[in-house]
N, C-alpha and C positions, 0 to 999 in steps of 0.2 A: 557641478553636480550633474551626473548623467541620469537618464531615465532607465531604470533597470527592468528586468523581466523575471517574473516568477509565475509559473503556470497556475498555481492555486494556493492561496493562503486560507487554510481551513478555519471556520469559526470555532472558537474554543468552547468546549463543554467542561465545566469545572469538576471533573472527575478524574481520578487516577486509579488504575488497577495494577497491582503487583502480584507476581506469581513466582514461586521458586519450586524446584524439584531436587531432592536429594538423590544420591547415587543408590543403586539397588542394594538392598540389605540394610539400609538405615533403619533404626528403630523409631517408633513413634515419639519416644522421649527426646531423641535428638532433633526430630522435626519440630517438636514443640519448643525446644530451646532456641532454634533458629527463628521461629515465629515471634517468640518473646523479644528477641534482639531486634527484629524488624519493627515491632511495636514501640520499643524503647527509642529507636532511632527516629521514628516518625514523630513521636511526641517531643523529642529533644529538638528536632529541626523546626517544628511548629513554634516552640518557645523561642528559638533563635530568630525566626522570622518576626515574631512579635517585638523583639528588641530592636530589630533592624527597621521594621516598617510600621510599628505601632499597633499591629493587630495580628492575632493568631489566625492563620488562614484555614485551620482545620475546623470543619463543622461536624463531620461525622467520620468515624473510623471503625471498620469492622474487620476483624481478622479471623481466619479459620484454618484449620488443618484437616487433611483428609480429602480435599477437593481444590479445584482451581476457581478463580473468579474471572469474569469477563470472557475474553476469547481463549484464555488459558495457554499453556505451553504445548508444543507439539508432543503428541504421544501421551498426554495426560489421561486420556480415556482408557489406556491399557496399563497404566502404571498402578502400582499398589497405592491405596489411599494413604498408607503410612508415610510415604515419601513426598507428599504434596502439601503445599501451603499457599494461601492467597490472602491479600489484604485489599479492601476497597476503601478509597478515601474520597470524601466529598469536601470541596473547598468553598470558600466564600465566592460570591459572584465575581466574574472577571472584571467588571467595571469598578469594583471596590478595592482593587489591588493593582499596584504598578508593575507587576511581574506576571509571568504566565505559569500555568500548571506544568508545562514542559520543563521550565527552569527548576521548579520544586522537585519534579520527578528525577531530573538529572542529579541534583544535589543529594536526594534521598538515596540513590544508588551508591553514593560514596560515603554515606553517613554512618553505616553500620559495619560491624565486624563480621565478615563473611565466614560462615562455618566451613571447616575444611571438607565436609562431605557434601557441600552444595554442588550440584552438577550444572544446573541451568537457572538463570534468574532474569527477570524482565520487569521493569516498571515503565508503564506507558500512560500518557495522557490520552483522553478520549477526544476525538475530533469528528466532525461530519464533513461530507462532501466527497469528491472524487478521490479514489485511492484509499478510502477508509483512513486508517491511521498508519499505513505502511507507505511512507513517502519514498523510502529506499528499499528496493527489492531486487535481488540478484539471484540468478539461476546458475547452478553448476551442473554439468552433465557430461556423460561420455567416459565414465570410469567405474570401478567397483565401489560398493557402498563404503568400504573402509577408506579408500582414497578420497572419495567425495567428502566424507566426514572430516578427514584431516585438512582438506582444502578449505572446507567451510570454517573450521576453527581458525585457520590462518587468516581468512578474510575478516572474520569477526574481530580478531585481535587487531587488525589494521583499522577497522571501522571504529573501534572503541578508542582509538587514539585521538579521534576528533571529539573535543569536549562538547560539541553541539549535537552529537548523535547519541540517542539513548534507546533502550529497549531492543538491543541487537540480539536476535535469536535465529535459529534455523528450525526446519521441520523434520530433521533426521536426528533422533535422539537414541541414546543407549538406554532402552527401556525394557529389555527382556533378557533374562538369563538363558543362555544356550548351552546344550551339551553336544559337543562335536565328536562323533565317533569315527575313528580311523582304524582300518584293518591292520592287525599285527602280522608279522611274517608267518606266524602259526596259522592265522586265519587264511592267508593267501595259499599256504601249503595245503590246507584242507579243501581248497577249491571254492572258497567263498568269494564273491565279487561285491564291490561296494554298492553298486546299483541294486543288486538282489537283496543285499543286507538292509539297505534303506527301505526298500519296499516291504520287507517282512516286518521290520520294526514299526513302520507306519501302520500296517494292518493290525499289529498287536495293540497299538495305542489308540488308533482312531477307529478301529473296527473295519469290517469287510462286508460289502453287500453280497450276500450269497444268492439271492433270487429275487425276482419281481413277478408279480401276478396281478391280473385285473381284479378290481374291487368295485363293481358297479361301473359308474361313468369315470372312475379314477383308477389309478394304479397304486399298488402297495409294494413295499420291499421288505425283505427279511435281512437283517444285519446280524453278524456274529461279532460280539464285542466282549472284552474282558470285564469281569465285575469290577466295580469301582474300588473295592478293597484290595484288588490285585495291583492297582496302579499306585504303588508306594515308592518310597525313596530307594529301596533295594531292588527295584525292578530289573536292573541290568545284571545284578548278581544272581537273581533267581531264574532269569529267563534262559531257556535252552533252545538252540536252533539245530535243525537237522542238516548235516553236511551232505554233499553229493554222494558220499560213500554209504549213507544210511545211518551213520552213528549220530547221536545227539551230543552236542558240545555246548558248554556254558558260554553265554554271550560275553561274559567278562573275560574269558580266556582268548577271544579272537579279536577284540577291539581295544583300543586305547581311548580313554575318555578325556576330552579337554573341556573344561568348564570356563565359559567366558560370557561377557555381557554383549548382546547384539542388538539388532534392530527388529522391532515387531512389525514395522510397516516400512516398506521401500516403495517410493512413488516412481512411476515411469511415465515418460512422454514419448510417443512414437517409438516405443520399445527400449528407450535409453533411461537409465536411472537418473533421477533429477532430485536435487536438494535446493530448497528455497531459503535464502537468507534475507531477513527484512529488519529494518530499523526505522527510527522516527527522528525528524528534525524539528517539527513543531514551529516555534516562533522564530527560527533562525532568519537573519537578514537575507534578503533575496540574493545579493551578490555572494554572500558566504555560502548559501545553499548551492549556487552554481559552481563555486570553487570546489566544494566537497564532491559533487557529482562528477565533475571533470577529473578530479584527482583519482576517484575510484575507477572511472572508465579508462583513463589514459595511463595510469601508473600502477595501481594495485592489481587490477584484474589481469593485465598482460603478464605481470610477474607471476601471479598465481597459476595462470594457464601454462607458463613455461615450467614452473617448479613441479607441478602435479600432473601435467599432461591431461588437463580437463578443458572442456569448452565452457565459456562464460557468456552470459547475456544479462543485460540490465533490463528489468521489467518494471512493474508497479506504476508509479505516477509518471516516471520518465517515459515509459512506453505509451501511456495514455496521452501524454503531452504531444508526442510525435504523431500519434494517430489523429488527435484533435486538430493539430496545425495542418496536416495533410487534408483532412476533410474541410477545414475552414478555407483553404486555398481553392478547393474545388467549388465550394459554395459561393465564394466571392466571384469567381469567374462566371458561374451560372447567373448570379445576380446581375452582373454587368451586362452579360449577353441579353438577359431578359429585359432589362431596362432599355437597352439600345433598341431592341426589336420593337418594343411598344412605342417608344418615341419616334422611331423611323416611320412606323405606321401612322401615328397621329399627325406628325408634321409633314408626311409625304416627302421626306428628304433623307438622304444618306449622311449629309454633313451637319445639318441642324442639330441632331442629337448630340454630336460631339461638343458643340458649343454649350449645350445644357449640362452635359456631364463633366465639363471641365472643372466644376466646382467640387467634385468628389475628393480629389487629392487633398484639398485644403481642409476637409473635415478630418482627415488623418493628421495633418499638421496641428490642428487645434487640439485633437485628442492627446497627442504627444506633449504639447505645451501644457495642457491641463495636468497631466501626470507629473510634469516637471515642477509646476507651481505647488502642487499639493504633496510633492515628494512621496508619491505612491507608485510602487512598481506596477507595470502593465501585467495583465493576467488574462486568463481565458475569458473573463467577463469583459475585458477591454475589447477582445476580438468580437465577442457577441455584440457589444455596443457598436462597434465599427460597422458590422453587417447591417445593423438597424439604421445607423446614421446614413449609410450609403443610399438607402431608399428615401429617407426623410429629407436629406439636405438638398436634393434637387427640386423639391416642391417649389421653393421660392424662385429658383432659376427658371422652371417651366412657366410660372405665372408671369415673370418679367419678359421672357422671350415672346410669349403669346401676346402680351400687351403691346410690345414694340411692333410686332407684326400687324396688329390692328391699326396702329397709328401710321405705319409705313404705307398703308393703302391710300392715305389721303395727303401725305406730304413726304419730304425727303427723309432719308434714313437717319441723318444726324438729328434732325428735329424729332423724329419718331423715337429715337433712343432717349433723348432728354425728357420728352413728355412721358414716355413709358416709365422711366425711372422715377419721375416725380409722382406719377399716379400710383405706383406700387410701393413707394417708400413706407408709408404708414402701415398698409396691410402686412408687408414683409416683417417689419419690426414687431408689430403686435402678435402675429402668429408665432414668431420665434420666442419672444419674451414670455408668452403664456406657457410655452413648453419648458423653457429654462427656469422660470420662477416656480413652476410646479415641481421641478426636480430639486430645487435648491434646499428644501428641508432635509432631504436625504444626503445632500452634499455636506451639510454641517452636522449630521448625526454623529454623536461621539460614542455610541454604544459599540462594544466589542463585537456583538452579534451582527452588526451591520457593516463591519469593515470589509468583508469580502465582496459586498455589493458596490463599494465606492468606485472601483475602476470602471464599471459600466456607467454609473451616473456621471463621472468626470468625462468620459468619452462622449456621452450624449450632450451634456451642457456645453463643453468647449468646442466640440465638433460643429454643433448647430450655430454657436455664437460666431465662430470663424466664418462659417458659410454665409451667415447673414451679412457680415461686414463685407465680404467679397462681392456678394450679389448687389 
């Protein structure tokens, strides 16, 4: 058995939020029908879990249409309430069940019959800690919105092939109906230009600022706008534009209208359009999580970049992990340099601190062995524990070397070492055992809420223990 690595295993919160959005034009009745199906599937899955595990995991379920729950889907704030639905699920405490809320959410996504007019759907367990609940986050950029959306859908299709990944969504949604106007040959023959046409139509619909004037310490403006009753569905048929020749021409005669669904919000970063794709792994085994991330980075994303000519980047928890490990390396080097400088000053020697600090690598050995014994993957809390152990583990070594130095002033070095070790044996054992025994209750804590702290406790207990034996 190997000691695996997983940057962060989030503590579970016994809550699930589910959201769905229907395509534009869906009626409220169709949305309600989809919500009733989600409710039916939730209750049926709860009953199935009761047969499997002896207890129904559902404590509270609340469904609603017309809005989202939790973080919601991308673009839900500009969608029509008639196409939105959400469900909030509270489960029994994590310590009272042998399965995770993520497992329940994954099975729930497969348990109901998906309405043909559903555009986006996501069921997510709630977690705390770094990365929030988006362990997988991918950015696509460097193309038009339509190409980015197509590439995003291709990535999502590949990600959903992993049974361990749930709640896969993106933040670029078809959430607004657009009317695209194109000049006809007649409009071009009359001398209209598409830029001029767009500006005039915008002024008709959004209004035009005619003048500004000072009003005390502030300024005021005069806007010319159409009355609201004029902004009706037959606006294009009724509107007339003045041609360069001076004649008025119906707008409907010089443009072709293409009705399509588009994007109300397009996000940019450094001037480039960007779409974020995120998903959740939850309680996936650490080795499996690494395999999924490696597959996405090494196989899926390069293929998507080739097929759609887009740039890709893995962010989210993966990016946080890389930043943390880089900062941890810098911190460890600074700690080592600081300890060496202090010891060199105290011992007035350049070589004596190296003898004292020789015990530090064995703290790492003990930490790895402890994770092996408890079958717990190393995580960011293991690294934090190692940084702490680095400073603590040399205390016994400092005391021993100082005692040997005192005895060496009166007798030979061999006798000084023997007597110094004999004098310091009991204090070294007592100081280490008090720390280790104080942490032992956390080591045997079985609560799910404390699982994410175990790597730090294991690092401290076994690191200090190995250091004590060596000293």
